[in-house]
C-alpha positions as CSV (number, residue, x, y, z in Angstrom):
1,M,-10.5,-2.3,-19.7
2,K,-12.0,-5.1,-17.7
3,Y,-10.7,-6.9,-14.6
4,I,-10.5,-10.6,-13.7
5,S,-9.6,-12.6,-10.6
6,T,-6.1,-14.0,-10.2
7,R,-7.8,-17.4,-9.6
8,G,-10.0,-17.4,-12.8
9,G,-13.4,-17.7,-11.2
10,V,-14.8,-14.3,-12.1
11,P,-15.6,-13.0,-15.6
12,G,-14.7,-9.4,-16.7
13,V,-15.7,-6.7,-14.2
14,D,-15.5,-3.0,-14.9
15,F,-13.6,-0.4,-12.9
16,E,-16.5,0.7,-10.8
17,G,-17.1,-3.0,-9.9
18,V,-13.6,-3.6,-8.6
19,L,-13.5,-0.2,-6.9
20,F,-16.3,-1.3,-4.6
21,A,-15.0,-4.9,-4.2
22,G,-12.6,-6.5,-1.7
23,F,-11.3,-9.9,-2.5
24,A,-12.9,-11.4,-5.6
25,P,-15.7,-13.9,-4.9
26,D,-13.4,-16.9,-5.7
27,G,-10.9,-15.7,-3.1
28,G,-8.5,-14.2,-5.6
29,L,-7.5,-10.6,-6.2
30,F,-8.6,-8.4,-9.1
31,M,-6.2,-7.5,-11.9
32,P,-6.6,-6.0,-15.4
33,E,-7.2,-8.4,-18.2
34,E,-4.3,-6.8,-20.0
35,I,-1.4,-4.7,-18.8
36,P,-1.0,-1.6,-21.2
37,K,2.4,-1.4,-22.9
38,L,4.1,2.0,-23.2
39,D,6.6,2.7,-26.0
40,A,9.8,4.8,-25.7
41,K,8.1,7.8,-27.3
42,T,5.3,7.8,-24.6
43,L,7.8,7.5,-21.8
44,Q,9.8,10.3,-23.2
45,A,6.7,12.5,-23.3
46,W,5.8,11.6,-19.7
47,S,9.3,12.4,-18.5
48,S,8.5,16.1,-18.2
49,F,5.2,15.6,-16.4
50,S,4.5,16.4,-12.8
51,Y,3.5,13.7,-10.3
52,T,-0.1,14.7,-10.5
53,E,0.0,14.6,-14.4
54,I,1.5,11.1,-14.3
55,V,-1.3,9.9,-12.0
56,K,-3.9,11.2,-14.5
57,E,-2.2,9.4,-17.4
58,V,-1.8,6.1,-15.5
59,C,-5.4,6.2,-14.3
60,S,-6.7,7.0,-17.8
61,L,-5.1,3.7,-19.0
62,F,-7.1,1.7,-16.5
63,I,-10.3,3.7,-16.2
64,P,-12.2,4.0,-19.6
65,P,-13.8,7.4,-20.3
66,E,-17.3,5.8,-20.4
67,V,-16.8,4.9,-16.7
68,I,-15.2,8.2,-15.6
69,P,-14.9,10.9,-18.3
70,R,-11.4,12.3,-18.6
71,E,-12.4,15.8,-17.4
72,D,-14.1,14.4,-14.3
73,L,-11.1,12.1,-13.7
74,N,-8.7,15.0,-13.8
75,G,-10.9,17.0,-11.4
76,L,-11.1,14.1,-8.9
77,I,-7.3,13.7,-8.9
78,N,-6.7,17.4,-8.5
79,K,-9.1,17.4,-5.5
80,A,-7.4,14.3,-4.0
81,F,-4.0,16.0,-3.8
82,S,-5.3,19.4,-2.7
83,R,-4.5,18.7,1.0
84,F,-0.9,17.7,0.4
85,R,1.7,19.9,2.2
86,H,4.3,20.0,-0.6
87,K,3.8,21.7,-3.9
88,D,5.4,18.8,-5.7
89,I,3.3,16.2,-3.9
90,V,6.1,13.6,-4.1
91,P,9.5,15.5,-3.9
92,L,12.9,13.9,-4.3
93,S,15.7,14.6,-1.8
94,R,19.2,14.2,-3.2
95,L,21.6,13.5,-0.3
96,R,25.2,12.5,0.2
97,S,26.7,9.1,-0.9
98,G,24.5,9.1,-4.0
99,L,21.4,8.7,-1.9
100,N,18.1,9.6,-3.6
101,V,15.0,9.6,-1.2
102,L,11.6,9.9,-2.8
103,E,9.4,11.5,-0.1
104,M,5.9,10.0,-0.4
105,W,4.7,11.2,3.0
106,H,3.4,14.8,2.5
107,G,-0.3,13.9,2.9
108,A,-2.7,14.3,5.8
109,T,-1.3,11.4,7.8
110,H,2.4,11.8,7.0
111,A,2.5,8.4,5.2
112,F,2.6,7.2,1.6
113,K,-0.8,5.5,2.0
114,D,-2.3,9.0,1.6
115,L,-1.4,9.0,-2.1
116,P,-3.7,6.1,-3.1
117,M,-6.3,6.6,-0.4
118,S,-7.0,10.2,-1.3
119,C,-7.8,9.2,-4.8
120,L,-9.8,6.2,-3.8
121,G,-11.9,8.3,-1.5
122,Q,-12.7,10.7,-4.3
123,F,-13.6,7.9,-6.7
124,L,-15.9,6.4,-4.1
125,A,-17.7,9.7,-3.5
126,Y,-18.1,10.2,-7.2
127,F,-20.0,7.0,-7.8
128,L,-22.0,7.0,-4.5
129,N,-23.2,10.6,-5.1
130,K,-24.4,9.6,-8.6
131,K,-26.4,6.7,-7.2
132,N,-27.2,8.0,-3.8
133,T,-26.2,4.7,-2.2
134,H,-24.2,3.8,0.9
135,V,-21.2,1.5,1.6
136,N,-19.5,0.0,4.7
137,I,-15.7,0.0,4.3
138,V,-13.8,-2.6,6.4
139,V,-10.1,-2.1,6.8
140,G,-7.3,-3.9,8.7
141,T,-4.2,-1.9,9.4
142,S,-0.6,-2.5,10.5
143,G,-0.2,1.2,11.2
144,D,-0.6,3.7,8.3
145,T,-3.4,2.2,6.2
146,G,-6.1,2.8,8.7
147,S,-5.5,6.5,9.3
148,A,-5.1,7.2,5.6
149,A,-8.3,5.4,4.9
150,I,-10.1,7.3,7.6
151,E,-8.8,10.7,6.4
152,S,-9.9,9.9,2.8
153,V,-13.6,9.3,3.8
154,R,-14.2,11.0,7.2
155,G,-17.5,12.9,7.2
156,I,-18.7,11.6,3.8
157,K,-22.4,11.0,4.4
158,N,-22.8,7.8,2.4
159,I,-19.7,6.0,3.7
160,D,-19.1,4.3,7.1
161,I,-15.6,3.0,7.8
162,L,-14.7,0.2,10.2
163,V,-10.9,0.0,11.0
164,L,-9.2,-2.8,12.9
165,L,-5.9,-1.9,14.4
166,P,-3.5,-4.1,16.4
167,H,-3.6,-2.4,19.8
168,G,-0.2,-1.7,21.2
169,R,1.6,-2.8,18.0
170,C,1.3,0.5,16.2
171,T,3.1,3.6,17.3
172,K,1.3,6.0,19.6
173,V,1.0,8.6,16.8
174,Q,-0.4,6.0,14.4
175,E,-3.0,4.9,16.9
176,L,-4.0,8.4,17.8
177,Q,-4.4,9.4,14.2
178,M,-7.2,6.8,14.1
179,T,-8.8,6.9,17.5
180,T,-9.0,10.7,17.7
181,V,-11.2,11.1,14.6
182,I,-14.5,11.6,16.3
183,E,-16.8,11.4,13.2
184,D,-20.1,9.6,13.1
185,N,-19.0,7.5,10.1
186,V,-15.7,6.4,11.7
187,H,-15.6,3.2,13.8
188,V,-12.2,2.1,15.2
189,F,-11.6,-1.3,16.8
190,A,-8.5,-1.9,19.0
191,V,-7.7,-5.6,18.5
192,D,-5.7,-7.7,21.0
193,G,-3.8,-9.4,18.2
194,T,-1.3,-9.1,15.4
195,C,-1.9,-7.7,11.9
196,D,-2.3,-11.1,10.4
197,E,-4.7,-12.2,13.2
198,L,-7.0,-9.3,12.6
199,D,-7.1,-10.0,8.9
200,E,-8.8,-13.3,9.6
201,P,-12.2,-12.0,10.6
202,I,-12.1,-9.6,7.7
203,K,-11.4,-12.4,5.2
204,K,-14.2,-14.5,6.9
205,L,-16.6,-11.5,6.5
206,F,-15.9,-11.0,2.8
207,A,-16.2,-14.8,2.2
208,D,-19.9,-14.5,3.2
209,T,-21.1,-13.1,-0.1
210,D,-24.7,-12.7,1.0
211,F,-23.6,-10.5,4.0
212,V,-21.3,-8.5,1.7
213,T,-24.1,-7.9,-0.8
214,K,-26.8,-7.1,1.8
215,H,-24.6,-4.6,3.7
216,H,-22.6,-3.2,0.7
217,L,-19.2,-4.1,2.2
218,M,-16.0,-3.2,0.5
219,S,-12.3,-2.9,1.5
220,T,-9.7,-0.2,0.9
221,N,-6.8,-2.4,2.0
222,S,-4.4,-3.1,-0.8
223,V,-6.6,-5.9,-1.9
224,N,-8.4,-3.0,-3.6
225,W,-7.1,-2.7,-7.1
226,T,-7.4,1.1,-7.0
227,R,-4.7,1.3,-4.4
228,I,-2.3,-0.6,-6.6
229,M,-3.3,1.5,-9.7
230,I,-2.4,4.8,-8.1
231,Q,0.8,3.4,-6.7
232,I,2.0,2.5,-10.2
233,S,2.5,6.3,-10.7
234,H,5.2,6.9,-8.2
235,F,7.4,4.3,-9.9
236,F,7.2,6.3,-13.1
237,H,7.8,9.5,-11.1
238,A,10.8,8.0,-9.3
239,Y,12.2,6.9,-12.6
240,F,11.9,10.3,-14.3
241,Q,13.4,12.0,-11.3
242,C,16.4,9.8,-11.2
243,A,17.1,8.8,-14.8
244,P,20.2,10.8,-15.9
245,F,18.9,11.5,-19.3
246,I,15.9,10.5,-21.4
247,E,16.1,10.7,-25.2
248,E,14.0,9.0,-27.8
249,G,15.1,5.4,-27.9
250,T,17.4,5.8,-24.9
251,L,15.9,4.7,-21.6
252,P,18.5,4.0,-18.9
253,L,17.9,1.5,-16.1
254,V,17.0,2.9,-12.6
255,E,17.0,0.8,-9.4
256,I,14.1,1.4,-7.1
257,V,14.3,0.2,-3.5
258,V,10.9,-0.6,-1.9
259,P,10.3,-1.0,1.9
260,T,7.9,-4.0,1.7
261,G,5.2,-5.4,4.1
262,G,2.0,-6.5,2.4
263,A,3.6,-6.3,-1.1
264,G,1.1,-3.8,-2.5
265,N,3.7,-1.2,-3.4
266,I,6.1,-3.6,-5.0
267,T,3.2,-5.2,-6.9
268,A,2.7,-1.7,-8.4
269,G,6.4,-1.7,-9.3
270,C,6.1,-5.0,-11.1
271,I,3.1,-3.7,-13.1
272,A,5.2,-0.6,-14.1
273,Q,7.9,-3.0,-15.3
274,K,5.4,-4.9,-17.3
275,M,4.2,-1.6,-18.8
276,G,7.7,-1.0,-20.2
277,L,9.4,1.1,-17.5
278,P,13.1,0.0,-17.3
279,I,13.5,-0.4,-13.5
280,R,15.1,-2.9,-11.3
281,L,13.2,-3.5,-8.1
282,V,14.5,-4.4,-4.7
283,A,12.1,-5.5,-2.0
284,V,13.5,-4.7,1.5
285,V,11.8,-6.4,4.5
286,N,12.4,-6.6,8.2
287,Q,12.9,-9.9,10.2
288,N,9.4,-10.9,9.0
289,D,11.1,-12.1,5.8
290,I,8.6,-14.3,3.9
291,I,9.0,-12.1,0.8
292,H,12.9,-12.2,1.0
293,R,12.8,-16.0,1.4
294,T,10.4,-16.2,-1.6
295,I,12.7,-14.2,-3.8
296,Q,15.9,-15.9,-2.7
297,H,14.7,-19.5,-2.3
298,G,11.1,-19.9,-3.6
299,D,10.1,-20.5,0.0
300,F,6.6,-18.8,0.5
301,S,6.0,-20.1,4.0
302,L,5.2,-18.7,7.4
303,S,7.8,-18.5,10.1
304,D,7.8,-17.2,13.7
305,P,6.5,-13.6,13.8
306,H,8.7,-10.7,15.0
307,I,7.7,-7.4,16.4
308,T,10.2,-4.9,14.9
309,L,10.9,-1.2,14.8
310,A,9.4,-1.1,11.2
311,S,5.9,-2.1,12.5
312,A,4.0,-1.5,9.2
313,M,6.2,-4.2,7.7
314,D,5.4,-6.8,10.5
315,I,3.4,-8.9,8.1
316,Q,3.5,-12.7,7.8
317,E,1.0,-13.2,5.0
318,P,1.6,-10.6,2.2
319,Y,-1.5,-11.3,0.1
320,N,-0.4,-9.1,-2.8
321,M,2.3,-11.7,-3.6
322,E,-0.6,-13.5,-5.3
323,R,-0.8,-10.7,-7.8
324,I,2.9,-10.9,-8.5
325,F,2.7,-14.7,-9.0
326,W,-0.1,-14.1,-11.4
327,L,1.8,-11.4,-13.3
328,L,5.0,-13.6,-13.6
329,A,3.1,-16.8,-14.3
330,E,1.8,-15.1,-17.4
331,S,-1.8,-15.0,-16.0
332,D,-1.9,-18.8,-15.4
333,K,-5.0,-18.7,-13.3
334,R,-5.1,-22.4,-12.6
335,Q,-1.5,-22.5,-11.3
336,V,-2.2,-19.5,-9.0
337,K,-5.4,-21.0,-7.7
338,E,-3.7,-24.3,-6.8
339,M,-0.7,-22.5,-5.2
340,M,-2.8,-20.2,-3.1
341,E,-5.2,-22.9,-2.0
342,E,-2.2,-25.0,-0.9
343,F,-0.7,-22.1,1.0
344,H,-4.1,-21.4,2.7
345,I,-4.2,-25.0,4.0
346,K,-0.6,-25.7,4.8
347,K,0.7,-22.1,5.4
348,Q,3.7,-23.1,3.4
349,L,4.5,-23.3,-0.3
350,T,7.5,-24.0,-2.5
351,L,7.2,-22.1,-5.7
352,P,7.5,-24.1,-8.9
353,E,11.0,-23.8,-10.3
354,E,10.1,-21.8,-13.4
355,L,8.0,-19.3,-11.4
356,H,10.8,-18.8,-8.8
357,K,13.2,-18.0,-11.6
358,K,10.9,-15.3,-12.9
359,V,10.3,-13.8,-9.4
360,A,14.0,-13.7,-8.7
361,G,14.6,-12.2,-12.1
362,A,12.0,-9.5,-11.5
363,M,13.4,-8.2,-8.2
364,A,16.2,-8.5,-5.7
365,S,15.6,-8.5,-1.9
366,C,17.2,-7.8,1.4
367,S,16.2,-8.4,5.1
368,V,17.2,-5.9,7.8
369,T,17.4,-6.1,11.6
370,D,16.4,-3.5,14.1
371,E,20.0,-2.6,14.6
372,N,20.5,-2.1,10.8
373,I,17.6,0.3,10.9
374,R,19.0,2.3,13.9
375,S,22.5,2.5,12.4
376,T,21.1,3.7,9.1
377,M,19.0,6.4,10.7
378,R,22.1,7.6,12.6
379,R,24.3,7.6,9.5
380,C,21.8,9.4,7.4
381,W,21.5,12.1,10.1
382,E,25.2,12.4,10.5
383,E,25.8,12.8,6.8
384,N,22.8,14.9,5.9
385,Q,20.9,16.1,9.0
386,Y,18.0,14.1,7.5
387,L,15.7,12.0,9.6
388,L,14.4,8.7,8.2
389,C,11.4,6.7,9.5
390,P,12.3,3.1,10.3
391,H,10.7,1.8,7.1
392,S,12.5,4.3,4.9
393,A,15.7,3.4,6.8
394,A,15.3,-0.2,5.8
395,A,15.5,0.9,2.1
396,V,18.4,3.2,2.7
397,F,20.3,0.4,4.6
398,Y,20.3,-1.5,1.3
399,H,21.7,1.6,-0.5
400,Y,24.5,2.0,2.0
401,Q,25.3,-1.8,1.7
402,Q,25.7,-1.5,-2.0
403,L,27.9,1.6,-2.1
404,D,31.1,-0.4,-2.8
405,S,29.5,-2.5,-5.6
406,N,30.1,-1.6,-9.3
407,R,26.9,0.2,-10.1
408,S,26.2,2.0,-13.4
409,S,22.6,2.8,-12.8
410,P,21.1,5.4,-10.4
411,R,19.1,4.2,-7.4
412,C,16.0,5.6,-5.7
413,C,14.9,4.7,-2.2
414,L,11.2,5.1,-1.5
415,A,10.5,6.8,1.8
416,S,7.1,5.6,3.0
417,A,6.5,7.7,6.1
418,S,7.7,10.7,8.0
419,A,10.1,10.1,10.9
420,A,7.7,12.2,13.1
421,K,5.3,9.2,13.3
422,F,8.0,7.1,14.9
423,Q,9.3,9.2,17.7
424,D,10.3,6.3,20.0
425,V,12.3,4.7,17.3
426,V,14.1,8.0,16.5
427,L,14.9,8.3,20.3
428,S,16.2,4.7,20.4
429,A,18.6,5.6,17.6
430,N,19.9,8.4,19.9
431,L,18.4,11.1,17.6
432,T,16.0,13.9,18.4
433,P,12.5,13.8,16.8
434,D,11.2,16.8,14.8
435,I,7.5,16.8,15.6
436,P,5.1,18.9,13.5
437,Q,2.4,20.9,15.4
438,E,-0.4,18.8,13.9
439,I,1.1,15.6,15.4
440,K,1.7,17.3,18.8
441,A,-1.9,18.3,18.8
442,L,-3.0,14.6,18.7
443,M,-1.8,14.1,22.3
444,E,-4.5,16.6,23.6
445,K,-7.4,15.2,21.6
446,E,-10.2,12.9,22.8
447,A,-9.7,9.3,21.7
448,R,-12.2,6.5,21.4
449,S,-12.2,2.9,20.1
450,I,-14.1,-0.4,20.5
451,P,-12.0,-3.1,22.2
452,M,-11.7,-6.6,20.7
453,K,-10.2,-9.0,23.3
454,K,-8.6,-12.3,22.7
455,E,-11.6,-14.2,24.0
456,D,-14.1,-12.3,21.9
457,D,-15.8,-13.4,18.7
458,W,-14.2,-10.8,16.4
459,D,-16.3,-11.9,13.4
460,Q,-19.6,-11.5,15.4
461,I,-18.5,-8.1,16.8
462,L,-18.0,-6.8,13.2
463,R,-21.3,-8.3,12.0
464,D,-23.2,-6.8,14.9
465,K,-21.7,-3.3,14.3
466,I,-22.4,-3.4,10.6
467,E,-26.0,-4.4,11.1
468,S,-26.3,-1.6,13.7
469,I,-24.9,1.0,11.3
470,D,-27.3,0.0,8.6
471,L,-30.3,-0.1,11.0
472,Q,-29.4,3.5,12.2
473,R,-29.3,4.7,8.6
474,K,-32.8,3.2,7.9
475,L,-34.2,4.9,11.0
476,Y,-33.0,8.3,9.8
């Protein structure tokens, strides 16, 4: 298995190469040269597997044994999930009104990002220990990615991580999960800007290939293929949990509703479809609705940004849509390159008619308001005494809207975070937060961060910090 850029400017790279990469050197994103196809017999065999076993099988399709031997791969994945609080790692809650909620938030930071990040951290440590080398990870976050990335690598001697968070635009809990990690290898920047604005200096940094090479830079944002690869697994797990019966040659359709921000998770769903999993995808977004407009009208264009209750979905430029375009354009690298270059310049793009038909055929979509989120949280509590986070509520809103439609297939809503991370939103819905002790403890911890003000040169601040980190390592 080799990997290529969505824009065609990079020859085949092995898994280790893409693990340590951010954007491809040509500005594209790495994808497998071929998407493995699974037959009905294989899917039937997988249907009895645990979530962890499914992750191992999926990873083995994309990581050849000569890169990570299967025994080592199994051990790394077992270690990755050893800190999860639930024995099933990703349990399913079956609630009233036919509502199935897949709880993906039982990791260290109470968010689904722990699932891919925990594996990614183990893979990194595996290769770095072999070579006794060091990397600098640079991550931009809208809320949950940063803390999950920090937890996956905190204290690892040959990794430093630099996280940029949008100060005041995350929840208090999300911010404290990052700023209270007082480890020598963790460097948190509180940026006076939006998620999309803080992505700009990161893109600029990775465009400087000499600097990237000199300082061993990499990213664990969902530009990193490994994140997408691990996330493929929970679509299979969701399917097997919700499909009413699976017999040889009989594979019923299951609808999976995905709260969507940067489009990494729904990209994984699209790959699962391509692998032969019979699922119908629904992308649910908030009022930052570029993905909804793309699916409905082929309009991949920026609009006025909104600050919403579902803060992790407040994204204007969902860069993983490039991967979806590549998948559905049948790997037409030239078309993808031209489209993304046009979008980069104009910040607007109308999809070619044929590609738009394929995107609309691959998934449905829905855009929700803050009041939709609050009303859904209240209804779910009233019917089930079950608290939803605002992102999970966005998915469940779609389910409630569809109850009166004639539906023959089961539906699964992905729950991306615990409601405990969004106490203010829970209160605004006139509900009472249920706060675990480990989250309460954050309020008493020392916090630290490096400010990035509007007038500062963010790119230069990052460069100076990275050079300082590497200088300190040489001195010791």
